[in-house]
LOLOTOR-549546 format. One record per residue: residue in one letter; x, y, z of N, C-alpha, C in turn. Coordinates in steps of 0.05 Angstrom, whole numbers, padded with zeros to 5 digits, always signed. Each point is the difference from the previous one (the first is absolute). Example, Ala and Ser with C-alpha at 12.3 -4.5 7.8 and 13.67 -1.06 7.14 Angstrom:
A+00264-00114+00156-00018+00024+00000+00018+00024+00000S-00007+00021-00014+00016+00024+00001-00015+00022+00014
END
This chain:
M+01591+04500+01163+00019-00018+00014+00015-00016-00021S+00026-00001+00003+00016-00016-00019-00004-00030+00003R+00004-00014-00021-00004-00029+00002+00023-00013+00015P-00007-00020+00017+00022-00013+00015+00019-00014-00018R+00025+00001+00008+00021-00013-00016-00004-00031+00000R+00002-00011-00024-00002-00029-00002+00026-00013+00010I-00003-00021+00016+00023-00013+00012+00004-00027-00014N+00022-00003-00013+00007-00024-00015+00025-00012+00013V-00003-00020+00017+00022-00011+00016-00002-00030+00000P+00022-00015-00004-00001-00029+00001-00008-00010+00028F-00011-00024+00001-00006-00014+00025-00017+00017+00018T-00022+00011-00012-00018+00017+00014-00029-00009-00005L-00016+00001+00021-00028-00008-00003-00017+00024-00006Y-00018-00003-00020-00017+00022-00009-00029-00009+00000H-00017+00019+00008-00029-00003-00005-00007+00018-00024A-00005-00013-00023-00006+00015-00024-00030-00002-00006M-00011+00022-00010-00029+00000-00006-00006+00021-00021S-00021-00004-00015-00009+00019-00020-00030-00002-00004R-00012+00023-00005-00029+00002-00006-00004+00009-00029T-00023-00007-00011-00006+00009-00027-00009+00029+00000N+00001+00012-00023-00011+00027-00003-00030+00000+00002S-00010+00018+00016-00029+00005+00003-00015-00025+00009G+00014-00018+00013-00014-00024+00011-00008-00021-00021D+00013+00002-00024-00007-00020-00021+00007-00028+00010I-00015-00020-00011+00005-00028+00007+00025-00009-00015A+00019-00011+00014+00025-00010-00013-00001-00029-00007F-00017-00016+00014-00001-00029-00003-00029-00008-00003H-00009-00005-00024-00028-00007-00005-00006-00030+00003D+00020-00017-00007-00006-00028+00000+00027-00015+00005P-00001-00027+00003+00024-00015+00005+00022+00005-00020K-00006+00004-00025+00020+00005-00021+00017+00024+00008D-00013+00021+00010+00015+00024+00008+00017-00005+00024H-00010-00013+00020+00016-00007+00024+00024-00017-00008L-00004-00020-00016+00022-00018-00008+00021+00015-00017K-00009+00018-00017+00019+00015-00016+00017+00018+00018F-00011+00013+00020+00015+00017+00018+00020-00017+00015L-00008-00024+00010+00018-00017+00014+00022-00011-00018H-00007-00004-00025+00021-00009-00019+00022+00022-00003Y-00008+00025-00003+00019+00021-00002+00015+00004+00027L-00014-00003+00022+00014+00002+00026+00022-00021+00002Q-00006-00025-00008+00020-00021+00001+00024+00007-00018Q-00007+00009-00024+00021+00007-00020+00020+00021+00011Y-00011+00021+00013+00017+00022+00007+00013-00004+00028V-00012-00015+00018+00014-00005+00025+00024-00018-00005I-00002-00018-00019+00023-00017-00008+00021+00017-00013L-00008+00017-00019+00019+00017-00014+00015+00019+00018F-00014+00011+00020+00013+00019+00018+00008-00011+00027D-00002-00027+00002+00011-00014+00024-00013+00010+00025F-00027-00002+00001-00016+00006+00024-00014-00025+00010R-00008+00001+00025-00017-00021+00011-00028+00013+00005V-00021-00015-00006-00027+00008+00007-00008-00017+00025H-00004+00014+00022-00010-00014+00024-00030-00001+00000V-00014+00021-00009-00029+00002+00001-00010+00016-00023F-00023-00009-00011-00014+00017-00020-00030-00001+00005C-00013+00021-00008-00030+00001+00001-00009+00019-00022L-00015-00011-00019-00011+00015-00023-00030+00006+00005M-00006+00025+00004-00028+00008+00004-00011+00012-00026G-00025+00009+00000-00012+00010-00024+00015+00023-00012N+00006+00021+00016+00012+00024-00011+00027+00007+00012H+00012-00020+00014+00027+00005+00010+00013-00027+00007F+00025+00000+00007+00014-00024+00009+00020+00006+00021H+00008-00020+00015+00021+00002+00021+00021-00022-00006L+00025+00008+00003+00022-00019-00002+00019+00004+00023L+00009-00022+00012+00021+00001+00020+00024-00013-00013L+00019+00017-00008+00023-00008-00016+00026+00004+00015E+00020-00017-00006+00026+00004+00012+00021+00000-00022S+00016+00021-00001+00021+00001-00020+00023-00018+00008R+00013-00011-00019+00024-00017+00005+00024+00016-00010R+00016-00011-00018+00024+00014-00009-00007+00026-00015N-00021+00000-00017-00006+00023-00015-00020+00018+00015A+00006+00026+00000-00015+00017+00018-00024+00015-00013S-00005-00004-00025-00017+00019-00015-00030-00008+00002I-00012+00006+00022-00029-00004+00002-00014+00020-00019S+00012+00023-00005-00012+00019-00018-00004-00011-00028E+00022-00013-00010-00001-00011-00027-00018-00024-00001L+00001-00017+00021-00018-00024+00001-00029+00009-00002M-00009+00019+00017-00028+00007+00000-00007+00015-00026R+00017+00016-00010-00006+00014-00025-00004-00020-00023R+00017-00021-00002-00004-00020-00020-00026-00016+00004L-00005-00007+00025-00024-00015+00006-00025+00015-00007L-00002+00025+00008-00024+00016-00005-00003+00006-00030T+00023+00005-00013-00002+00006-00029-00009-00025-00016A+00012-00023+00006-00007-00024-00014-00030-00007+00004Y-00010+00002+00025-00028-00006+00004-00018+00020-00013T+00007+00025+00001-00016+00021-00013-00002-00004-00030V+00022-00007-00013-00001-00006-00029-00019-00023-00005Y+00002-00021+00015-00018-00023-00003-00029+00009+00004Y-00005+00014+00021-00027+00009+00008-00012+00018-00021N+00015+00019-00010-00010+00018-00020-00007-00014-00026R+00017-00019-00008-00006-00015-00024-00025-00018+00004R-00003-00012+00023-00023-00018+00004-00026+00016+00001Y+00000+00024+00012-00024+00014+00005-00003+00025-00018D+00018+00002-00020-00002+00021-00020-00001+00027+00012R+00020+00006+00017+00001+00026+00013+00029+00011-00003H+00003+00025+00009+00026+00013-00003+00007+00013+00027G+00026+00007+00003+00009+00015+00023+00008-00017+00023H+00006+00013+00022+00009-00013+00024-00023-00015+00014L+00006-00023+00011-00020-00014+00016+00003+00006+00029F+00025-00001+00010+00006+00006+00028+00009+00029+00004Q-00003+00009+00024+00008+00027+00007+00030+00004-00006G+00008+00024-00005+00026+00005-00011+00023-00010+00016R-00002+00000+00027+00023-00008+00016-00009-00021+00020F+00011-00024-00002-00007-00020+00019+00013+00006+00027K-00010-00012+00021+00011+00004+00027+00018-00023+00007S+00022+00006+00012+00018-00021+00010+00011+00009+00027L-00006-00015+00020+00008+00006+00028+00021-00019+00009V+00022+00010+00012+00021-00017+00011-00010-00010+00027V+00002-00026+00004-00012-00014+00023+00021-00010+00019D-00004+00004+00025+00017-00012+00021-00007-00030+00001K+00016-00016-00014-00006-00028-00004-00002-00015+00026S+00019+00005+00019+00001-00016+00024-00025+00003+00017N-00014+00023-00002-00023+00004+00017-00027+00001-00015Y+00001+00004-00027-00025+00005-00014-00005-00020-00023L+00017-00019-00004-00005-00019-00022-00026-00015+00005L-00003-00011+00024-00024-00016+00006-00025+00018+00002P+00000+00022+00016-00024+00016+00001-00009+00011-00027L+00020+00008-00017-00007+00011-00026-00012-00022-00018S+00011-00024+00001-00011-00022-00016-00029-00005+00008R-00006+00002+00026-00027-00004+00009-00018+00022-00009Y+00009+00025+00001-00015+00023-00009-00007-00003-00029I+00019-00007-00017-00005-00003-00029-00019-00023-00005H+00004-00022+00013-00018-00024-00005-00028+00005+00009N-00004+00018+00019-00027+00006+00009-00014+00022-00016N+00014+00011-00019-00011+00022-00016-00028-00006-00012P-00004-00024-00012-00027-00005-00011-00023+00001+00020V+00006-00009+00025-00021+00000+00020-00005+00029+00010R+00021+00015+00004-00003+00027+00010-00016+00017-00020L+00002-00006-00026-00014+00015-00020-00027-00012-00006G-00009-00019+00015-00026-00012-00003-00004-00019-00023Q+00022-00010-00011-00002-00018-00023-00011-00028+00008L+00007-00009+00025-00008-00026+00009+00005-00001+00030S-00008-00023+00012+00001-00002+00029+00026-00012+00011F+00012-00017-00016+00024-00014+00009+00023+00004-00021P+00023+00009+00010+00021+00007-00019+00010-00024-00016E+00000-00024+00011+00011-00023-00014-00016-00008-00024T-00025+00010-00003-00016-00007-00023+00004+00018-00024Y+00016+00021+00004+00006+00018-00022+00021-00012-00019K-00007-00002-00025+00017-00015-00018+00025+00015-00009W-00001+00027-00001+00021+00015-00012+00019+00013+00020S+00004-00013+00022+00022+00008+00018+00017-00025+00004S+00023+00004+00013+00019-00022+00005-00008-00017+00023L-00021+00008+00015-00007-00014+00025-00007-00029-00005H-00015-00006-00021-00008-00028-00005+00024-00018-00006Y+00022+00012-00010+00024-00016-00004+00014-00005+00027Y-00001+00020+00017+00011-00004+00027-00015-00022+00015I-00025-00002-00005-00017-00020+00015+00001-00027-00014K-00002-00001-00026-00003-00025-00015+00026-00010-00013G+00020+00017-00003+00025-00008-00013-00002+00003-00030N+00017-00013-00014+00002+00001-00030+00005+00028-00009E+00019+00014+00013+00006+00028-00007+00012+00002-00027P-00007+00022-00015+00014+00005-00025+00030+00006+00006S+00016-00002-00021+00029+00002+00005+00009+00027+00009F-00015+00021-00006+00008+00027+00008-00007+00007+00028L-00018-00016+00013-00009+00007+00027+00017-00014+00021Y+00012+00015+00018+00018-00010+00020-00015-00001+00027T-00010-00023+00007-00015-00002+00025+00017-00010+00023G+00024-00009-00005+00016-00014+00020+00006+00017+00024E+00006+00025-00004+00008+00017+00023-00023+00005+00020I-00023+00007-00011-00023+00005+00018-00009-00025+00013L-00002-00022-00015-00009-00025+00012+00020-00011+00020G+00026+00008-00003+00020-00008+00019-00005+00009+00028W-00013+00023+00003-00007+00011+00026-00022-00018+00014F-00013-00017-00016-00021-00017+00011+00009-00030-00003Q+00026-00004-00001+00011-00027-00003-00012-00015-00024G-00007+00015-00021-00010-00012-00024-00029-00008+00002Q-00013+00006+00022-00028-00009+00005-00019+00020-00014R-00011-00008-00022-00017+00018-00016-00025+00008+00015K-00012-00019+00015-00024+00006+00015+00005+00022+00021E+00024-00001+00011+00007+00020+00021+00001+00028-00013Y+00011+00001-00024+00002+00026-00013-00029+00010-00007A-00017-00018-00009-00027+00007-00007-00015+00011+00025R+00006-00012+00023-00012+00010+00025+00010+00028+00006F+00026+00003-00004+00012+00027+00005-00013+00021-00017V-00005-00006-00026-00013+00019-00018-00028+00006+00009R-00016-00021+00007-00028+00005+00008-00001+00016+00026E+00019-00004+00018+00000+00016+00025+00003+00030-00006G+00012+00006-00022+00003+00028-00007-00025+00014-00008L-00022-00015-00005-00025+00012-00007-00013+00015+00023T+00007-00008+00025-00011+00013+00023+00019+00019+00014E+00022+00006-00014+00020+00018+00011+00005+00023-00019Q+00012+00022+00010+00008+00022-00016+00028-00007-00012T+00000-00007-00025+00025-00010-00013+00011+00019-00021K-00013+00023-00005+00010+00017-00021+00026+00012+00008P+00021-00003-00016+00026+00010+00008+00001+00031-00001V+00016+00011+00017+00005+00029+00001+00022+00007-00020I-00006+00019-00018+00020+00008-00020+00013+00026+00010I+00026+00001+00000+00015+00023+00010+00015+00013-00023S-00003+00026-00002+00014+00017-00021-00006-00010-00028Q-00022-00012-00005-00008-00010-00026+00019-00020-00012K+00018-00012+00017+00021-00017-00010+00003-00026+00016F-00007+00000+00025+00008-00022+00018-00024-00013+00015I+00003-00026+00005-00017-00014+00019+00020-00012+00020G+00000+00010+00024+00020-00010+00019+00000+00017+00026G+00016-00009+00019+00002+00014+00025+00017+00025-00002E+00001+00015+00021+00014+00025+00001+00030-00003-00006A+00012-00020+00012+00029-00003-00004+00006-00008-00029F-00017-00017-00012+00004-00009-00028-00002+00024-00019V-00021+00017+00004-00004+00023-00017+00023+00020+00003K+00009+00004+00024+00022+00018+00005+00026-00008-00014R+00005-00027+00000+00024-00010-00013-00002+00006-00030W-00023-00005-00012-00004+00004-00029+00002+00029-00007I-00012+00018+00016+00001+00028-00006+00029+00010+00001N+00015-00009+00020+00029+00008+00001+00015-00010-00023R-00006-00025-00009+00014-00012-00023-00006+00016-00025L-00025+00007-00004-00007+00015-00024+00013+00028+00000K+00001+00013+00023+00013+00026+00002+00030-00002-00008Q+00012-00022+00009+00029-00004-00006+00004-00004-00029W-00018-00015-00013+00002-00005-00029-00004+00026-00015D-00019+00017+00009-00005+00025-00014+00025+00018+00002M+00013+00001+00023+00024+00016+00004+00022-00010-00019E+00003-00026-00002+00021-00011-00018-00006+00006-00029E-00025+00000-00008-00007+00007-00027+00006+00029-00006Q-00006+00018+00019+00005+00028-00004+00029+00006-00002K+00017-00016+00014+00029+00004-00002+00012-00014-00024G-00017-00012-00016+00010-00014-00024+00013-00026+00005K-00005-00011+00024+00012-00026+00006-00017-00023-00011T+00013-00022-00004-00015-00024-00010-00016-00012+00023L-00025-00005-00005-00017-00012+00021+00010-00028+00007P-00006-00010+00024+00007-00027+00007-00012-00020-00020S+00014-00022-00004-00009-00019-00021-00028-00010+00006C-00009+00000+00025-00026-00011+00007-00023+00017-00011V+00005+00025-00009-00021+00016-00011+00002+00005-00029K+00019-00013-00013+00002+00002-00029-00019-00020-00013S-00015+00009-00020-00019-00018-00012+00014-00023-00014Q+00025+00004-00010+00013-00021-00014+00008-00023+00019G+00007+00006+00024+00007-00020+00020+00025-00015-00008A+00005-00021+00016+00024-00016-00004+00000-00016-00026G-00024-00004-00012-00001-00017-00023+00003+00015-00027R+00010+00025+00001+00002+00016-00024+00017-00014-00022E+00022-00012+00008+00017-00013-00020-00014-00024-00012E-00014-00014+00017-00016-00023-00010-00020+00009-00021E-00013+00023+00006-00020+00010-00019+00013+00008-00026K+00024+00013+00001+00014+00007-00024+00007-00025-00017S+00008-00021+00013+00006-00025-00014-00024-00011-00013R-00023+00002+00013-00025-00011-00011-00008+00017-00024A+00003+00026+00002-00006+00018-00023+00018-00007-00024A+00025-00006+00005+00019-00007-00022-00009-00027-00012L-00010-00018+00017-00010-00026-00010-00023+00004-00019F-00019+00018+00008-00023+00005-00018+00009+00013-00026L+00018+00018+00002+00011+00013-00024+00012-00020-00019G+00016-00019+00011+00013-00020-00016-00020-00019-00014L-00020-00009+00015-00018-00020-00011-00018+00012-00022V-00009+00026+00004-00016+00013-00021+00018+00005-00024A+00025+00008+00004+00018+00005-00022+00004-00026-00017R+00003-00023+00014+00004-00025-00014-00025-00008-00015E-00023+00004+00012-00026-00007-00013-00003+00015-00027Y+00009+00026+00001-00004+00017-00024+00025+00003-00017R+00022-00012+00010+00025+00001-00015+00011+00029-00004F-00001+00015+00022+00012+00026+00000+00022+00000+00021A+00019+00019-00004+00020+00004+00021-00014+00012+00024P+00007-00009+00025-00014+00010+00024-00001+00030+00002E+00022+00013-00006+00001+00029+00003-00018+00015-00020A-00006-00014-00023-00018+00012-00019-00028+00004+00012L-00008-00017+00019-00026+00002+00012-00002+00023+00020R+00023+00011+00007+00000+00021+00021+00006+00028-00013Q+00001+00001-00026+00005+00026-00013-00024+00018+00004A+00005+00025+00003-00020+00020+00009-00020+00006-00023R+00007-00003-00025-00017+00008-00021-00025-00018-00001V-00023+00012-00006-00025-00015-00003+00002-00016-00026R-00006-00025+00001+00002-00017-00023-00026-00015-00006Q-00004-00006-00025-00023-00015-00008+00009-00029-00008G-00018-00016-00009+00007-00026-00009+00009-00019+00022A+00017-00019-00007+00007-00021+00018+00015+00010+00025I+00018+00020-00004+00015+00010+00023-00018+00015+00019G-00020+00014-00010-00020+00013+00017-00016-00020+00015E-00007-00021-00013-00015-00022+00012+00016-00013+00023A+00025-00005-00006+00018-00012+00020+00003+00018+00024R+00002+00027-00004+00003+00019+00022-00025-00001+00017T-00023-00002-00012-00025-00001+00015-00001-00025+00017I+00008-00022-00011+00000-00025+00016+00020+00002+00023L+00023+00011-00005+00020+00002+00021-00009+00019+00022I-00012+00023-00007-00009+00019+00020-00022-00013+00017N-00017-00016-00012-00021-00013+00016+00011-00022+00018L+00020-00014-00009+00013-00020+00017+00013+00014+00025L+00013+00022-00005+00012+00015+00023-00022+00010+00019R-00022+00008-00011-00022+00010+00016-00013-00022+00016D-00003-00023-00012-00015-00022+00013+00017-00017+00018Y+00026-00001-00004+00017-00019+00015+00022+00013+00016L+00000+00026+00002+00019+00014+00017-00014+00021+00017P+00009+00004+00025-00013+00020+00017+00010+00028-00005W+00004+00007-00026+00011+00026-00007-00022+00020-00005T+00005+00025+00006-00018+00021-00006+00001+00006-00030C-00020+00015-00010+00000+00008-00028+00025+00016-00007Q+00009+00017+00019+00024+00016-00004+00025-00018-00004E+00002-00021+00016+00023-00018-00002+00000-00015-00027I-00024-00008-00008-00002-00014-00026+00007+00019-00023A-00011+00024+00002+00006+00020-00021+00030+00006-00002E+00014+00001+00022+00029+00004-00001+00014-00023-00012F-00008-00024+00006+00012-00024-00011-00004-00002-00030M-00024+00009-00009-00007-00002-00028+00006+00025-00016N+00012+00020+00014+00006+00026-00013-00024+00013-00012L-00023-00001+00014-00024+00013-00008+00001+00030+00008S-00013+00017-00015+00001+00028+00006-00015+00007+00025H-00021-00015+00006-00016+00006+00024-00013-00026+00010K-00004-00001+00026-00011-00025+00012-00028-00006-00010T-00015+00021-00009-00028-00006-00009+00000-00017-00025M+00023-00003-00014+00001-00017-00023-00005-00029+00007I+00005-00007+00026-00005-00027+00009-00030-00007-00004Y-00017+00019+00006-00029-00005-00002-00008-00004-00030H+00014+00014-00017-00005-00003-00029+00006-00029-00008H+00022-00011+00009+00008-00027-00008-00018-00021+00014Q-00010+00006+00024-00019-00018+00012-00026-00001-00015S-00010+00024-00008-00024+00001-00015+00003-00013-00027K+00022+00003-00013+00006-00012-00026-00002-00031+00002L+00012-00011+00021-00001-00029+00003-00029-00009+00006R-00014+00015+00016-00027-00008+00008-00019+00000-00024K+00004+00018-00018-00019+00003-00022+00007-00017-00025N+00024-00009-00001+00009-00016-00024+00001-00029+00007G-00020-00015-00010-00002-00029+00007+00024-00016-00009D+00010+00005-00024+00023-00015-00011+00025+00006+00017L+00004+00025+00007+00023+00007+00017-00003-00013+00028R-00024+00000+00010-00004-00012+00026+00006-00030-00001N-00007-00013-00021+00006-00029-00003+00030-00005-00001K+00015+00018-00013+00029-00003-00001+00012+00004+00028Y-00011+00019+00014+00009+00005+00027-00005-00024+00018E-00024-00011-00001-00006-00024+00016+00017-00024-00008K+00007-00002-00025+00017-00022-00009+00028+00002+00012I+00010+00025+00001+00027+00004+00012-00001-00006+00030V-00021+00009+00013-00003-00005+00029-00001-00030+00005H-00016-00014-00015-00003-00028+00004+00026-00015-00006K+00014+00008-00020+00025-00013-00008+00023+00005+00019H+00002+00024+00010+00024+00007+00016-00005+00006+00029L-00024+00007+00008-00004+00010+00027-00020-00015+00017K-00015-00018-00012-00022-00013+00014+00009-00014+00026N+00023-00011+00000+00009-00016+00023+00021+00015+00016R+00004+00025-00005+00021+00015+00014-00012+00012+00026
END
């Protein structure tokens, strides 16, 4: 069976989840949980997503995410899983993939399933026998819904709005789900929603496939660049200029295709990592901007920065000087 097509569309609600390979434990202690949430915050801000709900279990996690202007849940999740895996492998002296090769992302009928799905995810620790009451689980978003003091990346306002902001009422709603069948029905490996909702999406995807086959440009709502493409180009030019000034090179010298050593090679590494960390661009897009022969060169420059302490310090100095408050 072929893998279902990934749907990257702005202003869409997704239920995203991933499990580890062979049931390995992904989160051993609070440091691991906090590091994953740190990366989650970093990338949902970078890719302009909202997190409505999260739940981190031992060998898997659930996220209820909503895309905003930028549609690329594929790139968001890839960055998140890669960053956490690099951290995890370094901490536990291991190699290879931590999570299964392809995460799941289901398009959700928000109007009918936002609340039931939030309840289902928040009850996950109880259903799996971890504890008796969902609100006592520390590594889900439920305790923020009940007690407040939400982290900046967690958007509780929409769900709590259905309960007039009454946190106790939402807690009651979640607990009531323990005695009901709340597991959502997944249709076509892509959707959580009613028949009419799924039919609309299937027709839309068929239309997009037909347009692609005819060589037509897809609607702007399914382009990963989205409406902010020009803004991203301007930001890339800003990074190019500030690194060039720091190293006293002409900006275009940093984008020459030839592999260089010394100061200009160092400057290119810093610039590539700035583009990677502060723009929602794919490796291919960065490679094209930097005139690299292949997108895999991005990983070489990331590894170079990670392993070179002096270079890392220079990178952090530039970030602190120019980007900390942006």
